[in-house]
C-alpha positions as a printed Julia matrix, in Angstrom:
434×3 Matrix{Float64}:
 -53.46   40.45   -8.34
 -54.79   40.68   -4.77
 -57.69   38.38   -3.96
 -59.63   38.69   -0.73
 -60.24   35.5     1.29
 -63.96   36.1     0.84
 -63.66   36.04   -2.95
 -61.48   32.9    -2.88
 -64.14   31.09   -0.89
 -66.84   32.42   -3.17
 -65.04   30.72   -6.06
 -64.76   27.52   -4.03
 -68.5    27.77   -3.32
 -69.31   28.13   -7.02
 -67.12   25.14   -7.87
 -68.69   23.08   -5.07
 -72.14   23.89   -6.5
 -70.93   22.91   -9.99
 -69.4    19.63   -8.86
 -72.21   18.78   -6.43
 -75.0    19.17   -8.96
 -72.9    17.59  -11.7
 -72.16   14.56   -9.51
 -75.84   14.25   -8.57
 -76.75   14.32  -12.25
 -74.04   11.79  -13.09
 -75.06    9.4   -10.28
 -78.81    9.64  -10.83
 -78.74    6.79  -13.29
 -77.72    4.35  -10.56
 -80.74    5.33   -8.46
 -83.26    4.9   -11.29
 -81.58    1.95  -13.0
 -84.43   -0.41  -12.15
 -86.95    1.98  -13.75
 -84.77    2.31  -16.85
 -84.36   -1.47  -17.16
 -88.13   -1.88  -16.92
 -88.93    0.85  -19.45
 -86.42   -0.3   -22.07
 -86.66   -4.03  -21.18
 -82.9    -4.53  -20.81
 -80.79   -6.97  -18.74
 -77.83   -6.31  -16.41
 -75.28   -6.45  -19.23
 -77.11   -3.79  -21.24
 -77.6    -1.72  -18.09
 -73.88   -1.94  -17.31
 -73.12   -0.64  -20.8
 -74.89    2.63  -19.89
 -72.23    3.39  -17.28
 -69.37    2.11  -19.4
 -70.32    4.25  -22.41
 -70.05    7.55  -20.51
 -66.73    6.52  -18.98
 -65.26    5.66  -22.39
 -66.31    9.03  -23.84
 -64.86   10.84  -20.81
 -61.57    8.97  -21.22
 -61.36   10.04  -24.86
 -61.99   13.7   -24.01
 -59.63   14.02  -21.03
 -56.49   14.67  -23.13
 -58.35   17.29  -25.19
 -59.68   19.1   -22.14
 -56.24   18.99  -20.51
 -54.61   20.58  -23.55
 -57.29   23.28  -23.82
 -57.09   24.14  -20.11
 -53.33   24.57  -20.27
 -53.56   26.8   -23.36
 -56.66   28.93  -22.71
 -58.72   30.53  -19.92
 -59.77   27.75  -17.57
 -62.76   29.6   -16.07
 -64.43   30.12  -19.46
 -63.81   26.51  -20.48
 -65.4    25.33  -17.22
 -68.48   27.41  -18.01
 -68.66   25.8   -21.46
 -68.38   22.36  -19.84
 -71.34   23.23  -17.62
 -73.39   24.22  -20.67
 -72.49   20.9   -22.33
 -73.61   19.06  -19.19
 -77.02   20.73  -19.4
 -77.46   19.93  -23.08
 -76.39   16.26  -23.0
 -78.44   15.42  -19.9
 -81.51   16.99  -21.47
 -81.0    14.87  -24.6
 -80.9    11.68  -22.51
 -84.16   12.71  -20.83
 -86.07   12.65  -24.13
 -84.45    9.55  -25.69
 -87.27    7.33  -27.04
 -85.49    3.91  -27.01
 -82.5     2.06  -25.55
 -80.16    2.79  -28.48
 -80.7     6.56  -28.36
 -80.58    6.56  -24.57
 -77.26    4.69  -24.63
 -75.84    7.22  -27.1
 -77.1    10.26  -25.19
 -75.85    8.94  -21.84
 -72.47    8.24  -23.42
 -72.34   11.87  -24.61
 -72.56   13.06  -20.99
 -68.98   11.82  -20.68
 -67.81   14.93  -22.6
 -68.38   17.21  -19.61
 -67.39   14.5   -17.11
 -63.83   15.04  -18.38
 -63.78   18.73  -17.4
 -62.49   18.56  -13.8
 -58.7    18.88  -14.41
 -59.01   22.57  -15.26
 -61.05   23.18  -12.13
 -58.39   21.65   -9.89
 -55.64   23.49  -11.76
 -57.39   26.84  -11.26
 -58.06   26.15   -7.57
 -54.35   25.32   -7.21
 -53.61   28.91   -8.24
 -56.04   30.28   -5.64
 -54.59   28.25   -2.74
 -50.99   27.32   -1.92
 -49.64   23.82   -1.11
 -50.1    24.35    2.65
 -53.91   24.36    2.3
 -54.61   22.71   -1.07
 -55.24   19.27    0.39
 -58.13   20.38    2.57
 -59.62   22.51   -0.23
 -59.39   19.56   -2.6
 -60.94   17.49    0.2
 -63.89   19.89    0.3
 -64.31   19.58   -3.46
 -64.11   15.79   -3.19
 -67.06   15.9    -0.78
 -69.25   16.64   -3.78
 -69.08   13.03   -4.98
 -70.61   11.4    -1.89
 -72.94   14.31   -1.12
 -73.96   14.32   -4.79
 -74.88   10.67   -4.33
 -77.16   11.63   -1.41
 -78.64   14.47   -3.44
 -79.4    12.07   -6.28
 -81.12    9.76   -3.78
 -83.18   12.64   -2.37
 -84.19   13.77   -5.86
 -85.32   10.26   -6.79
 -87.16    9.56   -3.55
 -88.89   12.96   -3.59
 -89.57   13.45   -7.29
 -89.67   10.08   -9.07
 -93.19    9.24   -7.84
 -94.37   12.66   -9.03
 -92.52   13.52  -12.25
 -90.65   10.26  -13.17
 -86.95    9.84  -14.02
 -87.02   11.68  -17.37
 -88.18   14.95  -15.84
 -85.6    14.65  -13.08
 -82.92   14.56  -15.8
 -84.46   17.65  -17.39
 -84.27   19.43  -14.03
 -80.59   18.63  -13.43
 -79.74   19.5   -17.03
 -81.32   22.93  -16.62
 -79.33   23.52  -13.44
 -76.14   22.81  -15.39
 -76.86   25.76  -17.66
 -77.55   28.04  -14.67
 -74.25   27.07  -12.97
 -72.44   27.72  -16.26
 -73.63   31.34  -16.17
 -72.29   31.77  -12.62
 -68.88   30.49  -13.67
 -68.75   32.55  -16.87
 -69.51   35.86  -15.14
 -68.27   35.26  -11.59
 -64.95   33.38  -11.66
 -61.68   35.16  -12.49
 -58.79   33.57  -14.34
 -55.41   33.71  -12.52
 -51.77   33.53  -13.66
 -50.56   29.94  -13.54
 -48.37   29.25  -10.52
 -49.21   32.4    -8.54
 -49.95   30.47   -5.32
 -46.59   28.64   -5.18
 -44.57   29.81   -2.14
 -41.66   30.9    -4.35
 -43.95   33.12   -6.5
 -46.85   34.25   -4.3
 -45.29   37.57   -3.25
 -44.09   38.51   -6.74
 -45.58   41.68   -8.2
 -45.08   40.23  -11.68
 -44.78   36.58  -12.65
 -42.93   35.41  -15.75
 -45.39   33.75  -18.12
 -44.69   30.15  -19.1
 -47.03   28.72  -21.7
 -47.83   25.13  -22.48
 -45.13   23.41  -24.53
 -45.17   19.88  -25.83
 -41.69   19.15  -24.48
 -42.81   20.2   -20.98
 -45.79   17.86  -21.22
 -43.62   14.99  -22.48
 -41.23   15.61  -19.57
 -44.04   14.5   -17.24
 -43.23   10.93  -18.24
 -39.83   11.3   -16.58
 -41.37   12.0   -13.18
 -40.42    9.13  -10.89
 -43.7     8.96   -8.97
 -46.1    10.01  -11.7
 -46.13    6.76  -13.7
 -46.92    4.59  -10.62
 -49.64    7.11   -9.71
 -51.14    6.84  -13.19
 -51.12    3.05  -13.0
 -52.65    2.94   -9.52
 -55.39    5.22  -10.82
 -56.22    2.66  -13.51
 -57.09    0.13  -10.8
 -58.07    2.46   -7.97
 -61.32    3.79   -9.4
 -62.76    0.37  -10.28
 -64.28   -0.11   -6.8
 -65.75    3.4    -6.58
 -67.4     3.16   -9.99
 -68.7    -0.34   -9.28
 -70.2     0.71   -5.96
 -71.8     3.96   -7.17
 -73.32    2.26  -10.23
 -74.49   -1.05   -8.76
 -74.84   -0.69   -4.99
 -78.38    0.67   -4.92
 -79.52   -2.27   -7.06
 -77.56   -4.69   -4.83
 -79.35   -3.47   -1.71
 -82.74   -3.78   -3.4
 -82.22   -7.14   -5.08
 -79.95   -9.24   -2.87
 -80.42   -7.77    0.58
 -84.08   -7.01   -0.26
 -84.08   -3.76    1.65
 -87.0    -1.39    1.23
 -86.26    2.17    0.15
 -87.1     3.29    3.69
 -84.11    1.21    4.89
 -81.81    1.95    1.96
 -81.88    5.72    2.41
 -80.53    5.84    6.02
 -77.93    3.17    5.2
 -76.65    5.08    2.18
 -76.91    8.41    3.99
 -74.69    7.11    6.79
 -72.16    5.78    4.26
 -72.1     9.02    2.31
 -71.69   11.15    5.42
 -68.8     8.94    6.5
 -67.25    9.2     3.01
 -67.63   12.98    3.09
 -65.94   13.29    6.46
 -63.23   10.93    5.27
 -62.44   13.03    2.2
 -61.94   16.2     4.23
 -60.02   14.4     7.0
 -57.74   12.83    4.36
 -57.0    16.22    2.79
 -56.36   17.8     6.18
 -54.05   15.02    7.37
 -52.32   15.04    3.98
 -51.56   18.78    4.34
 -50.17   18.25    7.84
 -48.03   15.24    6.96
 -46.76   16.93    3.79
 -45.23   19.65    5.97
 -43.29   16.92    7.8
 -42.37   14.61    4.91
 -42.75   14.78    1.1
 -44.3    11.31    1.28
 -47.08   12.54    3.57
 -49.97   12.85    1.1
 -49.39    9.47   -0.53
 -48.96    7.76    2.83
 -52.51    8.86    3.65
 -53.69    7.56    0.26
 -52.13    4.14    0.87
 -53.73    3.95    4.31
 -57.12    4.55    2.72
 -56.72    1.8     0.12
 -55.62   -0.83    2.66
 -58.32    0.04    5.19
 -61.21    0.21    2.71
 -60.21   -3.14    1.17
 -60.33   -4.98    4.49
 -63.6    -3.39    5.54
 -65.27   -3.96    2.15
 -64.63   -7.7     2.4
 -66.14   -7.81    5.89
 -69.18   -5.78    4.77
 -70.08   -7.7     1.61
 -69.62  -11.12    3.22
 -71.96  -10.26    6.08
 -74.86  -12.78    6.15
 -78.03  -11.6     4.41
 -80.03  -12.05    7.6
 -77.72   -9.77    9.6
 -79.46   -6.69   11.06
 -79.51   -3.72    8.65
 -77.98   -1.58   11.4
 -74.91   -3.84   11.52
 -74.56   -3.73    7.74
 -75.0     0.04    7.74
 -72.3     0.59   10.36
 -69.82   -1.6     8.51
 -70.61    0.14    5.24
 -70.07    3.55    6.88
 -66.7     2.4     8.26
 -65.69    1.24    4.77
 -66.89    4.46    3.17
 -64.84    6.62    5.53
 -61.63    5.43    3.83
 -62.86    5.23    0.21
 -61.92    8.82   -0.76
 -58.64    9.03    1.17
 -56.7     8.93   -2.1
 -58.67   11.6    -3.98
 -57.48   14.93   -2.5
 -53.97   13.6    -1.83
 -53.31   12.21   -5.31
 -54.5    15.51   -6.84
 -52.39   17.45   -4.34
 -49.31   15.34   -5.08
 -49.68   15.85   -8.83
 -49.69   19.61   -8.24
 -46.7    19.27   -5.89
 -44.54   17.81   -8.67
 -45.77   19.29  -11.97
 -45.15   22.72  -13.47
 -48.21   25.02  -13.41
 -48.57   25.25  -17.19
 -49.0    21.47  -17.56
 -51.02   20.66  -14.45
 -54.28   20.3   -16.33
 -52.55   17.97  -18.77
 -51.08   15.89  -15.95
 -54.47   15.61  -14.23
 -56.1    14.81  -17.56
 -53.69   11.94  -18.12
 -54.43   10.7   -14.59
 -58.18   10.83  -15.23
 -57.77    9.36  -18.71
 -56.0     6.33  -17.29
 -58.56    6.07  -14.5
 -61.48    6.13  -16.91
 -59.92    3.56  -19.23
 -59.86    1.22  -16.27
 -63.16    2.3   -14.77
 -65.02    2.19  -18.09
 -65.03   -1.59  -17.92
 -66.14   -1.74  -14.27
 -69.96   -1.45  -14.55
 -70.08   -3.73  -17.6
 -67.68   -6.26  -16.04
 -69.81   -6.54  -12.91
 -72.94   -6.88  -15.05
 -71.39   -9.73  -17.05
 -70.12  -11.53  -13.94
 -73.43  -11.05  -12.16
 -75.32  -12.59  -15.07
 -73.06  -15.67  -14.99
 -72.78  -16.2   -11.23
 -76.42  -16.85  -10.42
 -77.5   -16.59   -6.77
 -75.82  -13.68   -4.99
 -74.1   -13.05   -8.31
 -74.15   -9.28   -7.94
 -72.46   -9.2    -4.52
 -69.88  -11.8    -5.61
 -69.13   -9.84   -8.78
 -68.72   -6.58   -6.86
 -66.42   -8.23   -4.32
 -64.26  -10.01   -6.91
 -63.68   -6.91   -9.05
 -62.99   -4.68   -6.04
 -60.53   -7.08   -4.4
 -58.4    -7.63   -7.49
 -58.21   -3.96   -8.44
 -57.6    -2.69   -4.9
 -54.64   -5.08   -4.52
 -53.03   -3.75   -7.7
 -53.8    -0.17   -6.71
 -52.1    -0.58   -3.33
 -48.91   -1.99   -4.85
 -48.39    0.9    -7.29
 -49.38    3.48   -4.7
 -46.67    2.23   -2.35
 -44.19    2.46   -5.23
 -45.17    6.11   -5.71
 -44.73    6.75   -1.97
 -41.14    5.54   -2.25
 -40.25    7.66   -5.29
 -42.07   10.98   -4.78
 -39.44   12.89   -2.68
 -37.08   13.24   -5.66
 -39.85   14.7    -7.83
 -40.8    17.25   -5.17
 -37.18   18.35   -4.73
 -36.83   18.81   -8.51
 -40.06   20.86   -8.66
 -38.98   23.18   -5.85
 -35.74   23.83   -7.68
 -37.66   24.77  -10.83
 -39.86   27.16   -8.85
 -36.81   28.87   -7.33
 -35.42   29.39  -10.83
 -38.72   30.95  -11.9
 -38.77   33.19   -8.85
 -35.36   34.57   -9.87
 -36.64   35.06  -13.42
 -39.73   36.91  -12.18
 -37.63   39.06   -9.84
 -35.42   40.11  -12.73
 -38.53   40.85  -14.79
 -39.88   43.18  -12.09
 -36.72   45.29  -11.92
């Protein structure tokens, strides 16, 4: 199947729109958390449970989505996920009390677990030489989605309140679902691998349980799964609590918060693309290249986060903003490179499953993050929120860095094994075409 470059980038554009609006919808709750706490009269612990609930549901659904994506058409399943996003967000917008709001927000985790199929499908549109930068572009949607959520709140909350903003983003989810359903083509799994990309016909390999179980024998995959458990704690803590931290402890006005967060998000966006680009380049020199970039990001962001959060409260906002932007630049260094590495070592018919396991493990760890910070903040008193954020981030980043370095050491053997499997499949496809 010949695909023009224009169509490939059209698909990327549709997926960017899906992820951007979905991330904005997902992150909106952090921007209106104060309003929600006031309306439902809840404390920090109950507020933290709102973030934890969605993460738990997403963790439960990741294995199911992974299995479905590896068995059926990924494009259609992504469209269904977009429809689910629209429905669950709309339900949370009309929830009359805290209990129903908690349940409806938790249900949004169903579609939060839908990304593995998207990355798997994109991996069949683009080969390993360019995947990192494409994944980097897709990873931009998280920080830019955060900015979009801020813009929506600042522009619309005084006019239509937080419930109607949720109704708006839910409706957009349904519209994006229609674009995916009618505009995105399914591709044969593995068609973009160098060994198979020029084949007129590719031998079909379907999902098998034994192939999925064989993932556990990958030397680098287990350390990558474990580092994911710890690695997403800081990101989830910051996206859920940071807006409240700036309001409450640093006592910044919204007019000051927006440029500070905008600078951080722009730096994070640039960092994600730079990380994917450098990962692609280093991968052509050494099989450890992508994960070396990931490890650099973890170490750098840890050091800078400590400096930023321990800055005196009376320090100029500009100084705080610059330090936060420097920290943010490295926060997403792991994202595109971990996803790229998983695709570099797993067979095409189980890539969604492998990514689902990665995200499942990440969400199990991250599910506790908002609630843990809320509990610690309640107990720590003055500056409790900043101390809680710093403590959780430091401990989890240290563990993440250790297991990531272990994966760096072990990944070359997995890549060599994968390339051998692809050469075998190329011979099989060549025989099939004769």
